[in-house]
C-alpha positions as CSV (number, residue, x, y, z in Angstrom):
1,M,62.3,104.0,86.4
2,A,61.5,107.6,87.5
3,S,63.8,110.4,86.4
4,T,65.6,112.8,88.7
5,I,64.9,116.5,88.3
6,K,65.8,119.7,90.1
7,L,63.5,120.8,92.9
8,S,63.1,124.1,91.1
9,E,61.5,122.2,88.1
10,L,58.9,120.4,90.2
11,A,55.2,121.3,89.5
12,V,53.1,122.9,92.2
13,G,51.3,120.2,94.2
14,S,53.7,117.5,93.2
15,K,55.2,115.1,95.7
16,A,58.8,113.9,95.5
17,V,61.6,112.3,97.4
18,V,65.0,114.1,97.8
19,Q,67.7,112.1,96.0
20,G,70.7,114.3,96.2
21,M,72.1,117.8,97.2
22,P,75.4,119.6,97.2
23,A,77.9,118.3,99.8
24,Q,79.3,121.7,100.6
25,G,78.3,125.4,100.8
26,P,76.1,127.5,103.0
27,A,72.9,126.5,101.2
28,S,73.7,122.8,101.8
29,L,74.2,123.4,105.5
30,R,70.9,125.4,105.8
31,L,68.9,122.7,104.0
32,R,70.3,119.9,106.1
33,E,69.6,121.9,109.3
34,M,66.0,122.3,108.1
35,G,65.5,118.6,107.5
36,V,65.9,118.4,103.7
37,L,68.0,115.3,103.4
38,P,68.2,112.4,100.8
39,G,65.3,110.0,101.2
40,V,62.9,112.7,102.7
41,A,59.5,113.2,101.1
42,I,58.6,116.7,100.1
43,T,55.7,118.5,98.4
44,L,55.9,121.7,96.4
45,V,53.1,123.8,98.0
46,R,53.4,127.0,95.9
47,T,55.7,129.4,94.2
48,A,55.7,133.2,94.2
49,P,54.4,134.9,91.1
50,F,57.8,135.1,89.4
51,G,58.9,131.7,90.6
52,D,61.1,132.8,93.5
53,P,60.8,131.8,96.4
54,L,59.3,128.3,96.6
55,E,57.4,126.9,99.5
56,I,57.8,123.2,100.2
57,R,56.2,120.9,102.8
58,V,58.9,118.8,104.5
59,R,58.7,116.7,107.7
60,G,55.3,118.3,108.7
61,Y,56.1,122.0,108.3
62,N,56.3,124.5,105.4
63,L,59.8,125.8,104.4
64,T,60.5,128.6,102.0
65,L,63.5,128.3,99.7
66,R,65.2,130.5,97.2
67,K,65.0,129.2,93.7
68,S,68.8,129.3,93.6
69,E,68.9,126.9,96.6
70,A,66.2,124.6,95.0
71,E,68.3,124.4,91.8
72,H,70.9,122.2,93.6
73,V,68.4,119.8,95.2
74,M,67.7,116.7,93.0
75,V,64.3,115.0,93.5
76,E,62.5,112.0,92.2
77,I,58.8,112.5,91.6
78,S,56.6,110.1,93.6
79,K,54.8,107.5,91.6
80,T,51.6,107.8,93.6
81,E,49.9,111.1,94.0
82,T,47.2,111.4,96.7
């Protein structure tokens, strides 16, 4: 069984599926509005030189997140990498 990690801990180029996120707060609302929901597949495209912000690919477009926002999103690494 795959383990769940924070989105901020995902390696560049890795694919994962969102498993959970905070139920409240402005970051939660922003993420939901941008399509980051449980069950959605994402890919970590790149990070800035000091690790903040992160760029993810979700639902066919690239989205930039603060590392503090990514800390609250729990993901499960996909078993098959393509």
